[in-house]
C-alpha positions as CSV (number, residue, x, y, z in Angstrom):
1,X,0.0,0.0,0.0
2,X,1.5,3.3,-1.1
3,X,2.3,5.7,1.8
4,X,1.5,9.3,1.3
5,X,4.0,12.0,2.5
6,X,2.7,15.5,2.5
7,X,5.5,18.2,2.7
8,X,5.1,21.9,3.3
9,X,7.7,24.2,1.8
10,X,8.6,27.8,1.3
11,X,10.3,28.0,-2.1
12,X,13.2,30.0,-0.8
13,X,14.1,27.8,2.2
14,X,17.3,25.8,1.3
15,X,16.7,23.2,4.0
16,X,13.2,22.5,2.6
17,X,14.6,22.2,-0.8
18,X,17.0,19.5,0.4
19,X,14.2,17.7,2.1
20,X,12.0,17.9,-0.9
21,X,14.8,16.4,-3.2
22,X,15.4,13.7,-0.6
23,X,11.7,12.8,-0.6
24,X,11.8,12.5,-4.4
25,X,14.6,10.1,-4.0
26,X,12.6,8.2,-1.4
27,X,9.8,7.8,-4.1
28,X,12.3,5.8,-6.2
29,X,13.3,3.3,-3.5
30,X,10.2,3.0,-1.3
31,X,6.4,2.8,-2.0
32,X,5.9,6.5,-1.2
33,X,4.1,9.3,-3.0
34,X,4.9,12.9,-2.1
35,X,2.4,15.7,-2.2
36,X,3.7,19.3,-1.9
37,X,2.0,22.1,-0.1
38,X,2.9,25.8,0.5
39,X,3.8,27.6,3.7
40,X,5.5,30.9,4.2
41,X,8.5,31.8,6.3
42,X,7.4,35.5,6.0
43,X,4.1,34.6,7.6
44,X,5.7,32.5,10.2
45,X,8.1,35.2,11.3
46,X,5.7,38.2,11.0
47,X,5.9,40.3,14.2
48,X,8.6,38.2,15.8
49,X,11.2,39.9,17.9
50,X,14.8,39.0,18.1
51,X,15.3,38.1,14.4
52,X,18.8,38.6,13.1
53,X,19.1,41.6,10.8
54,X,20.3,39.5,7.8
55,X,17.3,37.2,8.2
56,X,14.8,40.0,8.5
57,X,16.2,41.4,5.2
58,X,16.1,38.0,3.6
59,X,12.4,37.7,4.5
60,X,11.3,40.9,2.7
61,X,10.8,39.5,-0.8
62,X,9.6,36.2,0.5
63,X,5.9,36.5,-0.3
64,X,6.4,36.7,-4.0
65,X,7.4,33.1,-4.8
66,X,5.0,31.8,-2.2
67,X,2.0,33.6,-3.7
68,X,2.9,32.4,-7.2
69,X,3.2,28.8,-6.0
70,X,-0.2,29.0,-4.2
71,X,-1.9,30.6,-7.2
72,X,-0.6,27.8,-9.4
73,X,-1.9,25.1,-7.0
74,X,-5.3,26.8,-6.8
75,X,-5.7,27.1,-10.6
76,X,-4.0,23.9,-11.8
77,X,-3.8,21.5,-8.9
78,X,-1.0,19.8,-6.8
79,X,0.8,18.2,-9.8
80,X,1.4,21.6,-11.2
81,X,2.7,22.8,-7.9
82,X,5.1,19.9,-7.7
83,X,6.6,20.8,-11.1
84,X,6.6,24.5,-10.4
85,X,8.4,24.0,-7.1
86,X,11.2,22.2,-8.9
87,X,11.5,24.9,-11.6
88,X,11.5,27.7,-9.0
89,X,13.9,25.8,-6.7
90,X,16.5,25.0,-9.3
91,X,16.7,28.7,-10.2
92,X,16.6,30.0,-6.6
93,X,19.0,27.5,-5.0
94,X,21.3,26.5,-7.8
95,X,21.3,29.3,-10.3
96,X,21.0,32.0,-7.5
97,X,18.4,33.8,-9.6
98,X,17.1,37.1,-8.1
99,X,13.6,37.0,-6.6
100,X,11.3,38.8,-9.0
101,X,9.1,38.6,-12.0
102,X,11.8,37.3,-14.3
103,X,12.3,34.3,-12.1
104,X,8.5,33.6,-12.0
105,X,8.1,33.9,-15.8
106,X,11.1,31.6,-16.5
107,X,9.8,28.9,-14.1
108,X,6.2,29.1,-15.3
109,X,7.5,28.9,-18.9
110,X,9.5,25.8,-18.2
111,X,6.5,23.9,-16.8
112,X,4.0,25.2,-19.3
113,X,1.8,27.2,-17.0
114,X,0.1,30.5,-17.7
115,X,2.5,33.5,-17.3
116,X,-0.4,35.5,-15.8
117,X,0.4,33.6,-12.6
118,X,3.4,35.8,-12.2
119,X,1.0,38.6,-11.3
120,X,0.1,36.7,-8.1
121,X,3.4,37.7,-6.6
122,X,2.0,41.2,-5.9
123,X,-1.5,40.3,-5.2
124,X,-3.3,39.2,-2.0
125,X,-6.0,37.3,-3.9
126,X,-4.7,33.9,-2.8
127,X,-3.5,34.9,0.7
128,X,-6.5,33.2,2.3
129,X,-5.6,29.9,0.7
130,X,-1.9,30.4,1.6
131,X,-2.8,30.9,5.3
132,X,-5.1,27.9,5.3
133,X,-2.3,25.7,3.8
134,X,0.3,27.2,6.2
135,X,-1.7,26.5,9.3
136,X,-2.7,23.0,8.1
137,X,0.9,22.1,7.8
138,X,2.4,23.7,10.9
139,X,-0.3,23.4,13.6
140,X,0.2,19.6,14.2
141,X,4.0,20.1,14.7
142,X,4.1,23.5,16.5
143,X,3.8,26.9,14.9
144,X,7.2,27.9,16.3
145,X,8.9,25.5,13.9
146,X,8.8,25.9,10.1
147,X,9.9,24.0,7.1
148,X,10.5,21.3,6.2
149,X,7.4,20.0,7.7
150,X,6.1,16.5,6.7
151,X,2.9,14.6,7.5
152,X,2.9,10.9,6.8
153,X,-0.4,9.1,6.7
154,X,-0.2,5.5,7.8
155,X,-2.2,2.5,6.7
156,X,-4.6,3.0,9.6
157,X,-5.2,6.6,8.5
158,X,-3.3,8.1,11.4
159,X,-1.1,11.1,10.6
160,X,2.5,11.3,11.9
161,X,3.5,14.9,11.6
162,X,7.0,16.3,12.3
163,X,9.6,19.0,11.4
164,X,12.6,17.9,9.4
165,X,14.8,16.2,8.5
166,X,17.3,19.0,8.2
167,X,20.0,17.4,6.1
168,X,22.9,18.2,3.8
169,X,24.0,16.9,1.4
170,X,20.9,15.2,0.0
171,X,20.8,11.5,0.5
172,X,20.5,9.6,-2.8
173,X,19.3,6.1,-3.7
174,X,19.1,3.5,-0.9
175,X,20.7,6.0,1.5
176,X,17.5,8.1,1.1
177,X,15.4,5.1,1.8
178,X,17.3,4.2,5.0
179,X,16.9,7.8,6.3
180,X,13.2,7.6,5.5
181,X,12.9,4.3,7.5
182,X,14.7,5.9,10.4
183,X,12.8,9.1,10.4
184,X,9.5,7.1,10.5
185,X,10.8,5.0,13.3
186,X,11.8,7.8,15.6
187,X,8.9,10.2,14.7
188,X,6.4,7.5,15.1
189,X,7.5,6.7,18.7
190,X,5.0,7.9,21.2
191,X,6.5,10.7,23.3
192,X,9.5,11.3,21.0
193,X,10.0,15.0,20.5
194,X,13.6,15.9,19.5
195,X,16.9,14.7,18.2
196,X,19.3,17.5,17.2
197,X,22.9,18.5,16.7
198,X,24.7,21.6,15.5
199,X,24.8,22.2,11.8
200,X,28.3,22.0,10.4
201,X,27.5,22.4,6.7
202,X,25.8,24.9,4.5
203,X,22.5,23.6,3.0
204,X,23.5,24.1,-0.6
205,X,27.2,24.6,-1.6
206,X,28.0,27.0,-4.4
C-alpha cells in the first residue's frame, strides 16, 4: 500500500529544498508518493522579535514566490505545484536567480503554466488559501517551527507529523530510503520529540 507523504515548503528555504529532493529520492526506493503544499516563512516570522538583521532582510521579498506557488496550485492543482516548485527551486538554490518577475516567468514557462500567474506575486488574492495551507501544515507540529514539515499518513489513517529532516548533502538512492525508514521509526515513537545536533555544513554549496 502506497504511503502518502505531505510536505510543506517555502520556495526560498534551502533546507526545505534539500528535504524535498530527498523525498523525491525516497519515491524511487520506497512505495511512497509525495504531495507538496505551500507555507510561508514570512508569515511564520511576522511580528517576531529577536530576528537577526540579515534574516529580517532576507524575508522581505519572500511573499512573491510563495504567492505564485499558491496561485498555481489553486488554478492547476497539486501536480502543477510539484513541477513549479522544482522549476523555482532550481533557479533559486542552484542558479541563484534574483527573486522577482523574471524568475517567476522563467519557471512558469519551463513547466507550461500561464504566465499570468506571475502577477500573483504582488496580489493578496490567494492569501486566504496560503494561510489555510500554512496552518494546516504547521499546527500539528508546532507553529514555532517551520519548514521542512512533513505529514505521513499510515495504513490506519493516522497522521505522523514532524519537522525535518534538516540534512545536507541530499541522500540519494538507498541512503535516502534508509533515512526515510529511520525518520518514520523515531517520529512514530510515542513521546518522542527531538533529536538534534549543531549544523556544520551549508545547506547548498555553491
